[in-house]
C-alpha positions, -999 to +999 in steps of 0.1 A: -499-284-094-528-265-078-517-235-058-530-235-022-542-204-004-509-204+015-490-205-018-510-176-033-504-155-002-467-162-003-465-153-040-483-120-035-461-111-004-429-118-023-436-104-058-408-079-055-384-103-037-351-116-051-359-152-064-324-165-057-326-154-021-360-170-017-348-203-031-317-203-009-338-197+022-360-221+041-395-226+027-423-216+050-445-244+063-471-254+037-455-235+008-444-252-024-414-230-028-401-242-062-435-237-078-441-204-061-407-191-073-416-200-109-449-182-105-433-151-091-410-149-121-438-157-146-461-131-131-435-104-137-436-112-174-474-115-174-478-078-163-473-067-198-476-100-218-510-110-205-524-086-179-555-108-175-533-137-163-515-114-139-547-103-124-553-139-113-526-148-087-539-183-084-526-193-118-497-218-120-467-216-143-445-248-140-423-241-171-405-209-178-401-218-215-439-219-220-442-185-205-415-172-228-429-188-260-466-182-253-486-157-272-494-123-258-528-112-247-528-087-276-521-113-303-545-138-288-572-112-289-564-106-326-569-143-334-602-141-315-612-112-338-602-131-370-623-162-360-653-141-349-652-122-383-649-155-401-681-169-387-702-138-388-732-140-410-720-134-445-684-142-437-655-119-430-657-083-443-630-068-464-620-035-446-621-003-465-585+009-470-597+045-465-612+037-431-590+009-418-595+014-382-615-007-358-616-013-321-615-045-301-618-048-263-606-077-241-638-080-221-655-115-221-677-116-252-709-137-255-702-172-267-710-178-303-734-207-305-725-236-327-688-228-332-665-256-321-627-248-321-595-267-312-559-257-305-536-285-315-504-271-299-518-255-268-488-245-247-497-222-218-531-216-232-534-179-238-545-184-274-569-212-264-585-191-236-594-161-259-605-184-288-627-203-263-646-170-255-663-171-289-668-208-291-694-231-275-668-258-271-630-255-274-605-284-274-570-278-260-542-303-267-507-302-252-482-331-254-465-322-221-487-338-196-476-317-166-481-284-186-515-297-198-526-304-162-514-269-151-531-252-180-564-271-174-563-259-138-556-223-150-586-225-174-609-234-145-595-205-124-602-182-153-638-195-156-633-211-190-655-241-184-661-248-221-625-259-227-618-296-229-581-303-223-562-334-233-526-344-231-521-355-267-494-352-293-504-340-327-479-363-345-475-393-322-496-425-324-512-416-358-520-380-348-538-387-316-552-352-312-568-353-347-582-388-341-599-375-310-615-347-330-630-369-357-668-365-358-668-336-333-680-310-359-649-288-356-654-253-371-617-243-370-584-257-360-556-235-347-520-247-348-488-230-337-460-254-345-427-254-326-401-234-346-369-248-333-345-270-353-329-302-338-297-281-332-317-256-312-317-228-339-348-210-352-367-228-379-380-205-407-391-230-433-424-247-428-409-282-435-386-277-405-415-270-380-426-295-355-451-308-365-447-305-402-478-286-412-472-292-449-476-329-444-505-325-420-527-303-441-549-331-455-553-348-421-564-315-406-588-307-434-604-341-428-614-327-394-621-291-401-628-269-431-609-240-416-573-239-402-555-210-387-517-215-389-492-193-370-457-192-386-425-174-380-428-136-385-395-139-405-410-164-430-413-157-467-449-149-474-448-160-511-429-192-504-454-202-478-482-198-502-467-224-524-468-249-495-503-238-482-523-235-515-556-234-497-548-200-480-578-177-481-562-148-461-529-138-446-525-116-415-493-098-407-496-088-371-475-060-355-480-049-319-469-013-312-450-014-345-431-046-338-439-075-361-450-104-339-469-129-359-477-141-394-510-160-397-524-180-426-561-187-427-567-219-447-601-229-462-605-264-476-630-250-501-608-221-512-610-216-550-573-210-554-576-172-560-549-149-546-555-142-509-555-107-495-526-098-471-539-079-441-512-057-427-523-050-392-507-028-366-522-031-331-520-001-308-527-008-272-546+015-248-550+006-212-579+012-189-615+016-199-614+047-219-646+067-224-659+077-258-645+112-257-610+098-251-614+073-279-621+101-304-585+111-300-565+080-309-532+099-304-539+104-267-511+090-247-518+067-217-497+072-186-476+045-171-497+049-139-529+040-157-512+010-173-504-005-139-539+002-125-559-021-147-560-053-167-583-039-194-568-035-229-585-017-257-569-025-291-570-001-319-561-020-350-550-002-382-554-023-413-541-020-448-550-047-474-526-056-502-522-084-527-489-097-539-499-091-575-509-055-567-474-048-554-459-065-584-479-043-608-477-011-588-457+019-600-437+039-574-425+075-578-389+080-566-373+111-549-340+127-556-347+155-530-366+156-497-400+172-493-413+188-461-423+154-446-406+121-442-428+090-438-419+056-424-444+027-429-452+005-399-436-029-397-467-047-408-468-029-441-431-035-446-434-072-438-464-074-462-440-062-489-461-031-499-432-010-510-443+004-543-480+003-533-473+028-504-460+053-530-489+048-553-517+047-528-506+076-506-491+097-533-456+100-518-422+096-533-400+066-523-364+076-514-350+047-534-358+011-545-342-004-514-348+026-491-382+020-476-389+056-465-411+081-483-414+119-487-440+144-496-445+182-495-478+178-477-491+160-447-507+127-457-539+119-437-541+082-426-506+072-436-499+038-420-468+046-401-446+073-385-445+109-397-416+133-394-410+169-403-377+174-423-354+200-407-322+195-427-309+175-456-271+171-456-247+153-479-231+125-459-193+128-452-171+128-422-174+166-418-212+167-418-214+137-395-191+154-370-210+187-373-244+169-367-230+150-338-218+182-322-252+199-326-272+168-316-252+147-292-284+129-283-308+118-311-325+087-324-303+075-353-314+051-380-295+039-411-316+027-441-300+012-472-267+028-462-231+015-462-230+016-424-256+000-403-273+018-374-249+005-347-218+013-367-231+048-374-238+054-337-203+043-329-186+064-355-207+095-347-208+092-310-245+102-310-264+087-280-300+077-280-324+104-268-332+140-275-359+154-297-344+147-332-345+116-353-317+115-378-319+091-408-288+081-429-302+071-462-294+065-499-315+085-523-327+072-558-298+091-575-273+072-552-265+102-530-257+092-494-276+117-472-283+126-436-319+137-429-325+156-396-361+154-386-385+160-357-413+135-351-446+152-362-464+141-331-455+122-299-477+092-306-463+082-340-439+059-322-468+034-320-467+032-358-502+046-363 
């Protein structure tokens, strides 16, 4: 499984080559062509998924599925932050909603003495690697022996000598991985169960995961007080709480305004009180930005800079909600549009903070099921995109035709509308692009409306 110097040279020389052509050709002497081809394909994905991995051409990738399903560097760094916060003196801090921003850099941080962690479903090891950077010892388990061997080799290439890798199955043989951890003084267990049904479909319910974490909770708590569980980002937050009653915190993780992960932090000694839901949107900046650049978080980063470095600086915007707060909140609803239109980021929407957004940020919700908001003034610190309203038109065939003639290219979005976005694009003929964003919405009085807007700034697409 180890790549030789000849293999690495071949990979670097053929990074832009057609894989099919390479496999059909004759393998150069001393080159493991099948493995090299897999590595070339994987490294293309790693450019954006895990730049640190891409910067090490000696890493091996024997299985495409592990590359596809593995965590990104951004989400792995987020887990590292959660665990580091958990074991800080005094415990994790509750962020101030009025100052929700904090920075996190991917540089190797000093190891935190005394913390011992374990990843029960290791996969290709991106999560394990970054968790290990804040642990004195980290245990990695993977039931696929070949993948475990390759990942152990990759850890050594990355300099992660504090990781102990074992080919164990969490469920087989009386939970072999958990048996191995007994008496090891584990501070935190991390588990990312497989979310595929026997028929190959996506599993959303916890009881359909492999392994079944509902059944494993007590076994895991016997080994560690703290457990970090990754579940489907499509899962029902409230339903999962019923199955995971020892949840002390929930993290909704969006990267560049795309919901990627839903994390439950369990505590064996949790008192049963309602856990906070941290709605976190991660904005990535590449290269080592200096302090003056960091002061302007709206500063765009060129594609050229993105390709020149493996350094990632994460700016994480957090809003904290509780399910009971949302249930008790009072929203104000709009029958007309103000000067600004606001769209919450995906983490806020997944966290279910629909009425709370209206109440906290003093904006009017367009309708109960239309998760867009409006105000006559600019709202500082709004957790999402901001648009300036140009026109508000009653929706009918004539106005749609007129808008399409004036804006043949525009971003088009349907929200709580009889037609979905794709159907509306097809009917109108409007193509993606241009400087306008047109929303087709239903207002609180039931009116079907077209709202023509201009993004208030060019960086709001990151869901700031």
